[in-house]
Phi, psi and omega in degrees: 000131184232134175246136176235118185289140181229170178286338181258066184288342179256009184289127180298157174296339180264014173291162192292332182292128181085002182266132175258152181294134180255132173279148182298134180080005180237160177271162180212168175263140181224109184053039174084000179251135180283122176232164180268140174290126180306331180288335184261350181278190185267082175059045175064031176289164180308125177282167180242125184284170195294338178266004172102345175291141182294130167277152178228158184250155167200140176269004175245106189274167181268162179264005181089354185243015181086010180240152177266126181281155173285330177253179182283152178295161185290338179293120181305323185291341180279354179285345181271174175290132187260154173247121182233187187249004182209199188236000181214167182267158169063224187297323179295321175298318176300320180299319182289323175298326181290320178302316179298320184290322189264002184297128177300148172229161178295144180290323175219155178306321188292324178304318180297306180307310184295327180290319181289313179298320177298326175290313184287325177271102181230199183299325179305326183295327184276324184254325187277315184299307183301324180289316182295324186293313183282336179287337189244032171107013176063231179301330174300332178294336181291348175287310178287332178294319181290317181298317180293321176299312185293318187260348182235297191289310183295319176298322179289324179298308177299323178298311181296318177299313175305313180300310182294322179288326186280316180273345173055048177217165182277188187293344182265301184288341177301330184290340174299333185258358179246298178197099188305328184292344180262021179297337181296340176301320179298314181293322173301317174302319180298319177300309178302317182295326177294318178300318179296317180297330181290335179238333179298316182284348170289327172296326174296321178297325173298311178304314183298320179299311176301317180303307179303316184291346184282342185277065174221161180287329174235128181294139186291350178255023177273325186242178179252017188259031182252163183297333179274352184290153175243177183292344178277351182298127181221129175246113184275000180266001179287164182283344175290156179272093189252131184262141179271106188267173179300327184257015177288143182228127180290155175301323178297323179287323177289328172298315183293312187271331187252339182253315185278305184273326182057037182299339181291350177266009179231147178257010176127197185292333178276000177205083185279343177084193184277180187260138181273117182295328181296317178290326184294320177295319181293321178292322182294318176298325172301308186293325178294320174294323179293319185298308182285359172265333185241002192286337176265354178106196183289346177296325177271313182293333177295340175270327181294326184291346174302325182270306191289340181265334185264326185301317180305329185287321175296317178296315180303319179295319181292319182286331175293315175300313179296317179296323179294337179269358179282141178296136181084006181298325183295333177291322182290319181294321180294322181289327181291322190252346180301117185285141173238090194298327184298335179296340183292341180278350177274130182302319185298337180291315181293323178294315173304317178297316178294318178296316178301311181289327177296304185286342173287315184280324170083035166291153174099357176259004177081355186287312182290327175296316188288315183292317179299329187292341177262014177277162168290149194299321186264015175299142180282078181296335176296314179292324181295321181298314181297310181298308190288326180286326174298311179304316180299314182293322184289326178294321176297321179294315181291323176302332172299320182288324174303313185288307193281342171299318181286325178292324177299314176306314186289321179297324176299312182293324182272353180060047177232173175281153177301325178303327180286327178284328187269031180286334183287144177226166179067207177308328180302329181298326179273311186280345176250291185304303185288320180300318181294322180293322183293323186298331181259015176270155161303147183052046187294327180295320176297315179289331177295314185296314178292325177297314182279339167291323179297313177302319184292317176292326173299318179286319184303314181303320182284328178292311176310311182297313182298317180289323182292332173298317179290312185302311176301319177305309185285324181285328173289329177281324179236065182292329183291343180256318189246353189299327180260006183229041181300317182303315182290324176294320178299313177304314178298322178294319175300316177300315178304312180298320180296309178297326171294343181269352191298323180297333180276355182262001178281177182295330172261019178298337176294328173298319179294314178307311180299319179296316180289321181303318184278326188245328183294325189252313191312279185296330178298308181296321181302313181296318180300312185290328177296317179291327176294317180298313184294319179301313180291313187285319191255329179263306174297319178107124182296329179289319182291318176299321179289326175300317181297318178295323180295322178295328179283313197259338182091356173215155188262150177295146184281180184297329180297314180295317182306308182295322176296314180292324183278323188230304189300306185298314177296326177294320174304314180291319181293328177296312180291320180292317180298320180295322180286318178296329182280334183230071177301139182295140174269109188280135175213134180221126184056243179251015184257120174264119181300130177292167181300325186292341177294331176294321180290322177296320182293320177293325176295320180295315179296321180288332182304335180273308183288346175297341176298332182292298181298332180294311182294323178300316176299311183301318183293322179292324181290323186275346181278124182287163175108178176291175183297316182298318175300318182298314178301313182296324180285327182290337183253009180251136178306138184290128190220060176283180183249157186211137182270125177289152178255092187082193185270091186272127175243122179261113177276148175303132181260000000 
């Protein structure tokens, strides 16, 4: 951006000086900026200036001093609808122009790609996809999974990247430029992200505990000779002829439940017990790493992801090769991929496929909006969407081989069917089943260290992203308060997340994690993205959105993308949401069955975030002047006030 001082610093863009005549139905240049002729535009909608920033219109001109006159300015040319480059008059306009000029961008394109891949590829790719795949028909599950990705997940992923890159705002303030009455979506996203941070990082603390415990010659979950073991502890990998009975418990399971989580010291959600100081210390170290990775913005986090986003792929390859060489590995692979075609007739299989691809790609958390807002304007976000979503899906598929080769090995050692070994799901699949298999491999310490390092880096990327979604949203909404105090705001946010995690650090904290995982994010995020898709496609307008994309990329999205955004993706979201609400999950963890009242608490937690949306709608209608019809029309129309440029400002394409 370049500024050239002139003698007419308060002269409106629409003054006669520097205006070239415009022919009807054609665009023209005005003061060096490309504007749309109102007669050629879409019913006098806001024009777009040459570098892609939204131009805005107002029939109420400024007087050049940051005030709006009651009558038209004396300049005759200013009595027509004006096209400007910001949304407010005077000093506020200068502030917004300076924000555009100073907005941080990624140092390199690869920083953005690695950050998005690191966000999308998380722990769920390793533990959730393999389990859901074999549970829902093995290889046959790939058919609904692919269909849901093509018509639901990827279009929503692409939409958020395009919105963030074009409007260059976080999840809250972006709605001023799309449909102001839906601004509550941004606040709901921030609440959801805080809920996620309160339990997701506790899982990272478990990983960190395992990582530290792995630096021994013999892994502590290998034998039954430890203080936390019970009489039911049985290791079938020992040289003695040990039979696996009904009540047998592996040393890996007892290490996880009795040493790391210590759930035996809690009676459930109504008696969580004390706080584990070991996990508290681990979580504190996790948050310290997170703080110093994101405190300076994408310039620092973009460099950290060079390690955290690439390291897991190196480890996955090593573990895949090691797993393939284990005895019985083929049994696990066969169980993983053997298709059960009859399951495709079951509705729940399609629901699981839709939910898996949606939560894997991760729209609705404000992260894609935030990351894309730091892109250069003409960056090819279409290509980015296809590349990152494809990498994410392939990573999930390959992770299944890493997990099931080991499950086949365990089934061989236990002399059981793979289905008996693969009963664990969620974190237990990693912390019990896979950890036990590693403990009985040659060079077990090495494989344990790299495995838990991989999990740690997978989780850190997602933590960086989730918090960046909140940080960018708040800083863009309140720049006058936080724009120069990012480090302090990030520190405050980290402290809030740490304090919010204390309940998950108790002896019954695993029960809290399970409750939040099922209810705090699932239906809430689905509702948020459904409303987001409706607001963009039906209120902002699919034609306007496609024109925005064309201005950035040079080509407009085709009919396939338009149909997905207008109809298929919203229906996809509605389908998954209704399926979840009609069949709420019956929660069970270890031997603890969640009481009925926890379902009510879960729905209250989920509702506490999306309630921001109707509350803001009511607030918006109350503060907007005019009749009810005028208030509604103003609230669904992008805000387009006027602003005075300071000198001859030229915005170059970034």
